[in-house]
N, C-alpha and C positions, 0 to 999 in steps of 0.2 A: 504494500500500500504506500502510495507516494505521500511525502510530507511537504507541506507548504512552508516556504521560508519567506517571512514578511519583514518589513521595516520595523525594527523594535522601537519601544518607547525611548525617546531621545533626551528626556530631561525637561525641566521646568520651562514652559513657554516655547519650546522647540517643537514645531509641528511638521516641518518638512526637512528634507535633506536632498543632496545631489549625489547621484551614483558617480563616484570619482573614478573607480577602476575595478573591473572584474578581475579577481585573482585566479579564478578557475573558469573553465569554459564548459559549455554543454557537452555531456558525454564523458567528462572526466570523472574518475573515481576519487572520492574524498573521504577522509577519515573524520571521526567525531571530533568536534572542537577545532577543526582546521578552517582558517579564514577563507572565505570564498568571494567576498565583495567588500570594497571599502566605500563607506558613505562619508560625505563631507557635509557638516552642518554649519550653522552660523558661527559656531564656537570652536569645535574640534572635529577631528576625523575619527570615525568609528568603524571598526571591522566587525562584520557579521559572519559568524562561524556556523559550520554545519552542526546541527543538533545530534546527528548520528552518522555512521558510515553509510555510503551509498553512491549512486551515480547521479551526477548533476543533470537536471532537466533544462529546458529552454529558458532563456532569459526573458523576464517580463518587463524589464526596463533596461534601456541602453545607457552607456556612459554619457555623462553630462545631462542626463534627464533628471528632472526634479520629481521626487516621490514623497508621498505623505506617510505619516506614521500608520502602520497597519496595512500598507499597500503590498501586494505580492511582488517579490523579487524573482523567485525561481522555485522549482520543486526539486525534491530529492527522492530518487527512486531506489528501492532496496536492491543491493547487489546480489545477484544469484550466485550461489556457490559454484566455482569453476567456470563461470561465464565471463567473457570479455565485456568491457564497457559497451553499451548499446551503440554509441556513435562509431565505435571502432570495429564492431563485429562484421564479419564478411557477409555480403548480401547473399540471400539464398539463390541457388543455381536455378536459372529459368529453363523450362522444358523447351527443347528445340522445336521450332515450327517449320512446317514445309515451306520451302522458298516461294512457291507459287502463292500459297495462302498469305504469306507475309507481304508479298508484292501487291496482291489484291487489296489487302487491308490498307496499305499505304495509299493506293490510288483512290480508294473510296473515302479515306479520312478527309474531313474538311480542312481547309487551310487554317492554321492557328490565327486567332484574332490578335490584333495589336493590343498590347497591355494598356489598360486605361490609366491615364495619369493619376497619381496619388492626389486625393483631395487636399486642397490647401488648408492649413490650420487656421482657424478663425483667430485673427489678431486680437479680437476682443474677448476671447474665451478666458475664463478665470479659473484657477485651481480652487478646490473646495474651501480651503481655509481663507482664501482671498474673497470668495463669494460671500462667505459668512460675515466677514468684516465689512465688505461693501454694503451688505444689507443693513447691518447695524448702524452704519453711518450715512445711509441714504445716497450711496454713490452708484453711478452707472459706468459701464465699460467705456462709453463714449467720453466720459469725463477724464478717465485715466489714459485712454489711448492704448497703443501697443505696449505690452508688458515686456519684462526682461526674461521671462521663462522660455522654455523650448517652444519654438514656433510663434513667439510673440504673446504667449499666454501671460495673464496677469498673476503675479505672485503676491503673497502676503507682504513681502518687502516693498513691492510697488505701491500697495495701498498705504502702508505706513509712511512711505516717502511722500505720497500725495497729501496725506493728512498733515504732515509736518510742513509742507510747502506747496499749497495748492496752486500758487501762481506759476510754479515752475513746470506744471504739466502742459503738454502740447498735444491734445487729442488729434488723432489722424494726421500727425505730422508726416511730411514727405520723408522717405528714407534718406539717411545721410549718404552722399555719394562715397564709394569706396576710396580709401586713402591709398595713394601710390607709394608703397614702401620702397625705401632705398635698399639696394642689394646688400648693403653693409649692416642693415638692421635685422633684428630678430623679433618676430611677433610671438608672444607667449600669452595664452589665455589666463586671465586673473582667476585665482582660486576662489571658491565660494567664501572662504574665511576672509580673504583680502577684500572682496567686494562688500562683504558685510561690514568690515571695519570702516571702509570708506563711506558707506551709506550712513552708518550710525554716527560717525564723527560729523558728517555734514548735517544730519538731523539735529544733533546737539547744538550746532551753531545756529540753525534756522529756528529752533524751538525756544531755547533758553535765552534769557537776557544775561549773557555771559560776560563777566568782568573779572579782571585779575588784579590782585594787590600783592606787593612784594615786601620783603624784609630781609635782613641778613643775620646770621648767627655766628657768634664766636665759638668755634668748636673746641676750644682749649679744654673746657671742663669735661666734655664727653670723651675726648681723646685721653685725658688723664685717667678717667674712670676705667676705660678699656685697658690702658697700660697697667694699671694697678691690679686689676682683678682678672685679667684675661687667662692666665695660667690656671688659677684656682677654678674659674668658671668652666674651662674646658675639661679639667680633671673631674669635676663633679657632674657636669651635664653632657659631656661628649660632643659639644658643639661650641663654636666660637661666639663670643659676644660681639655683635656687629652694630652698625649705626641704625639699621632698620628697626631693630627691637627698641632702641632708645627713642627713635622718632615715633614708632607705633604707640608706645606708652604715653609719650608727650601728646600725641594727637588724640588718643582716647580720653585723656584727662580734659583736654580743651573742648572736645565735643560734648562732654557732660555739662560743661559750663555754658556752651552755646549750642543748644539742641537744634536750632533751625538749620545748621549746616549739616546735620545728620538726618534731616527730614526729607520728605518727598512730596511734590505736588501731584495730586490725583484729581483731575478735573477742577472743581472749585474748592476742593478740600486740601488740607495739609496734613500729612501723616507724620506724627512725631514718634520717635522710638526711644525706648529705655535700654537699648542694647546697641552694640557696635559690631557690624560685620565688615571687616576692613579688607578692601581689595588692594592687592599688591601687584603692580604691573611688572610683568617679566617678559623677556624676549624669547620666543620659540622659533623653530625652523620655518613656520608658516606665517609669522608675524607676531604682533604684540597681543598677549592675552593677560587677563586680570583675574587670577584665582583669588578666592575669598577666604580670609581667616575668620571663621565664625565665632561669635562671642569673644572677640579679641579683648573686650573690657574685663574679662574674667581670667585672662591668661598671664602667666609670668613671662619674664624676659626669655628664659630658656625655652618655654613652650612656643613662643612666637618665633624664635630663631630656628627651632627644629621644623616648625611648619613651613617657614619660608624656604629653608634648605630643601625640603621635600618638594615644594612647588617648583623650584628651579630645576631640580633633577627631572621631574616629570615633564616639564615644559621642553627641556632639551631632548628628551626621549619620545616626546609626542604621546605621553600616556595620561595626560590630565583627563579627569572625568568631567562630564557635563555638570554634575551637581557641585563640583568645586569651582565653577565659573559663574554661578548665579547667586543672587541674594545679597550682593554687597550694598552697604549704605554710605560708604565714603571710601575714596581711593587715594593711594600714594604711588607716585611714579618717580623713579630716581634716574634722571638723565645724566647725573654726574658720573655714573659708571662708564658712560661713553664719552665723557669729556665735556658735557654741556655746562656752560657757565651760567646761562640764564634762559628761561623759556616761559611760555604761557600755555600750560597744559589745557587740553580740552576735556570737558566734563564727560563722565561715563554715565549717560542717561539711564534711568531717571534720577540718578544721584544729584545732589545739589552742591557738592564741593569735591575738589581734588587738590591734593598738595603735591607740588613739584619740588624735589630735592635736586641739588646740583653739585658741581665739583667743589672740593675744598682747595682753596688757594691762599697762600700766605700774602697778606696785604698790610700796608701801614694803616693803622687806625689810632684814633685819639682815645686814651684811657687816663682819666684823672689829670687831664691837661698835658699828658705826655704822648708823643708819637711812638707807638710800639708796633712790632710785627706780630700779627696773630693769624692763625688758620681760620679763614672766613668762608662761609657758605651762603649763597643767596637762596632764599626759599620763595616760592610763589603759591598763592592760593587762588585758583579759579573757582568762581561760585556763581550760582543762579541768582541774579539780582531781584527776581520776582519774589523770592522767599527770604533771601538773606540781605539785610541792610549793610551798607558800607561800614558802619560803626561796628557791627557784629563781626564782619570779615576781618577788619583790621585788628580788632581786639583778640580774635581767635589766633591770628598769626603772631601777635605779640606774646600770647600765652604759650604757644608752641616754642617760640624763641626762648622764653624764660625757662621752660621745662627742660629744654635740651642744654642750655648753657649751665644750668644748675640742677642736675637730676635729683638732688636731695629734696627739692620742692615736692616731688611726687610722693616721697615717703611720709612727709608731714602734711600733705594735701593743702598746700597754700599756693 
């Protein structure tokens, strides 16, 4: 009895995926738990494995095709003992026909009809998830125009993009003429993850009233803390004391004091939280991802460092899980590891704030009327001005500065 292999549940708010690559072809024998197809979602790549040993059936979806959760991918036929895979088995030997009869049959057979052209895909057709969202928002296919899905179908991402910026939509726009590539150029199709990153960053700019405020931190205190306790910290916890845990704890304390920066706008409501799920931006092979430290406000320095180290390893190996990439309430991104001196980070919607860390550089600064050389870092807070006032944003950044420059403040909660 054949077994259907369908698109698995992909995680919170993820309803579609793209067939990135078939790892096995129809007729091939596969073992239980052997990967057969790679799906690419908005966040990560997911391998779908065979639930049992058998012979792979026909593909119900082609590469680059968008599929919904629960959609059929292929079937798995049980392998017969001692039998070769179906696709590779020799065809049964045909009985010989008399030559005259065969010639007569050929003469009597009607000429084959020309193959009918494949029907064109309706450019206004929408995938089920997109249709549902369009109905909820009173939108028509004519308003959105041709979508970005296979054959011009409208995807959920197209609807979200339209809702974020309706003026940008161009229904029934004439197709863009093909670009004449230079022979020295190479054209590579964007991955689903890269397309999603681009779309969400643009949506954040179009939707939020985004503003950035800056400050600088004297890192002398944090560096002295690390130098003094690094060996004993490693010996006890098996992980190094880094700047990320120091900043994470400083941010958590500041968010408790300024809860609007940890909140979210939902329609005409503001959702405030009494917990902090801290997103930490890390670079992976397919682009930037933001895994989430859940309940970071309840974690120690060592727990935060171990969690971040695990995220970094998983990002490099491409093994991050979908549930590790959702539910963040505030994010931190450290461009300093790449040498960035100053930047304006973009919000990770629907979050209302993101902190940008940068390179530590020795600079002359005035301390008690004297010019001294100190290790300094610029920090930036991008925030949604619709929910966060300028005074709150500046005060938040000052509190982060104070907590990092003198970590003892966190111990006595001042």
